[in-house]
N, C-alpha and C positions, 0 to 999 in steps of 0.2 A: 504826644498830645498830651497838653497839661489843659484840664479843664478848672475851672476857679467856678467857686457855688459861695454865694452870698448866704450866708445861714443868719443874718439878722433877721430877731423876730420883732417887726413892727408892732405898735399899738393896735392899728386894723387886724393885723394876723393873729394877735392874742385874741380880742375881741371876739371874731369869726370862731376861732379854735374854740372860745367858751360857749359862745352860739351851741356849736355844733354835739359839745357835749350835754349842754340842757337839752336839748334834743335827744340826746341819745339816752340820758336819763330819764325823761317824760315816758319818753318809745316804750323801756325797760317799767315802768309803774303801770301805764295801761295793758300790757300783756300781765302784768303780773295780777293786777285786779279785774280781769276778764275782761275787758272793754273790748268794743268791736273795732274794727279797724274806722268805720265809718263814723263812731264816737266823737260828737263836738264834746270839749274839756273845757275848764274853765283852772287855768294856771295862776296859781297865788303863791306868787316869788317875793324874797325877801332881797329888797337890795342893797347890795353895801357897793363902794367906789366901782369895784372890777364889775361886777355882777349887770351893776346901771349901765355901764358903757358897753356893755355888749348887751342888753336889752334894748339900749336906744337905737344901737348901729343896726340889730339883727330882729330886731323883734317881731318883722312881717315875716321874716324867713323860720324864727322859731314858729310863729303861728299857721303858718301853711303847711309846715311840715308835721305837726300834731293836731291839727286842726283845734286851736286852742284861742281863748281869748285871754288876755294876760291881764291879772290884776297885782301890781304892785303894791308891796308894803313896807313899810320902815321896819317893823318888828313882826314876826308870826310866833307863835310860841315853839319852841326849839323841842325835840325829842330825836331820840334814834329813829323814828320811823320816817322824817321828813330832811334828814341833813345829807347830803349828796356829797361828796368828793369829786371834784370835775379836774382838778389835776394836781400835784404835789401840796402848789401851796394856796389852791383856791378851793373851798365849798359855800354851797348852795343850800339854803333852808326854803323848800319848797311845797306846795301841796296839789296834787290832781283830782279835780272835782267834777267828776261827769255830769254834763246836762241833760237833762232829761226833759222830754219832748211830751207834752199833752194834747190829745186832739179830745175838745169839747165843742159840742156841737158845730162842727166843722172849722170851728177857731181853733189854730193854734197858739199854744203856751209853752213858751221855754222857762223851765223850774232854774232860776239861778239860786238857788237856797233861800229864796222868798216864799213865804209860806201865803199862801191865797186861799182865802175861804170862798166857796160859791153857795151862794143863796137861792135857793129856785125863785124862779119870778111870783110863782102864786104864795110867796111867805111875805111880800111886800104890801103893807096898807095902800091901798089905794091904785092896785094894779089895774092898769086899764084891760088887760086881758082877762080877769075874774068876772 
């Protein structure tokens, strides 16, 4: 019996492999940072040609596996804490940011690194409730 295997790595397979490696690195970062399994995150990722193709093709998969919203960047500040080797010749610069959910007066706010200032109604001039 002879078995022949086609071991050609197509572009689709390579992109899927990169997407899976991104998911693996993000899950490790989540664990290292003490995030809960159910915590939603923002994944900021710097795009190069290879990463851009993988994120474009498998972005939904990455998001569903990591509970992430992806923000793509042309350039992130590179340091040793945010550079991850995916394969022997592909690295990625990315940041994982936990989304913080606040509940104020039965309204839900999600903190996406936007600073909100809440001013009580009583401090507004002409407040109809005063």
